[in-house]
C-alpha positions as CSV (number, residue, x, y, z in Angstrom):
1,M,-11.0,26.3,-1.8
2,W,-9.5,23.2,-2.6
3,A,-10.9,21.4,0.4
4,Y,-14.5,20.7,-1.5
5,L,-12.5,19.4,-4.6
6,Y,-10.6,16.7,-2.5
7,Q,-11.6,13.1,-3.0
8,W,-10.8,10.2,-0.5
9,Q,-8.9,7.6,-2.1
10,R,-10.6,4.3,-2.8
11,S,-10.0,1.7,-0.4
12,F,-7.9,4.1,1.8
13,Y,-8.1,3.9,5.8
14,D,-6.2,5.3,8.5
15,R,-4.4,2.8,10.6
16,V,-3.2,3.7,14.3
17,I,0.4,2.3,14.9
18,R,0.2,0.8,18.6
19,N,3.5,-0.4,19.2
20,E,7.2,-1.1,17.6
21,K,6.2,-4.5,16.2
22,E,3.6,-2.9,13.9
23,L,5.7,0.0,12.9
24,F,8.3,-2.6,11.8
25,L,5.9,-4.6,9.9
26,I,4.4,-1.5,8.1
27,R,7.9,-0.2,7.3
28,R,8.9,-3.7,5.8
29,Y,5.7,-3.7,4.0
30,I,6.6,-0.5,2.4
31,E,10.0,-1.4,1.5
32,Q,9.0,-4.6,0.0
33,N,6.1,-3.8,-1.8
34,P,7.8,-2.3,-4.7
35,L,9.9,-5.6,-5.0
36,R,6.8,-7.7,-5.2
37,F,5.0,-5.6,-7.8
38,E,8.2,-6.3,-10.1
39,I,8.1,-9.7,-9.3
40,A,4.4,-10.0,-10.2
41,N,4.9,-8.3,-13.4
42,E,7.4,-10.9,-14.5
43,F,4.6,-13.5,-14.6
44,P,1.4,-11.9,-16.4
45,D,-0.4,-15.1,-16.2
46,N,-0.9,-14.5,-12.5
47,L,-2.3,-11.3,-13.1
48,D,-6.4,-10.7,-13.0
49,L,-7.0,-8.7,-15.8
């Protein structure tokens, strides 16, 4: 029943991880992304509102 209510997230795509280097880079991105968000919020002039 819920399947027809589901909508894909905008700008979402699947990615195949092909090797250890790609896995490392993806993990690093996931770990560092919240930090980048906090840093960006400290400088609101850089935000495109």
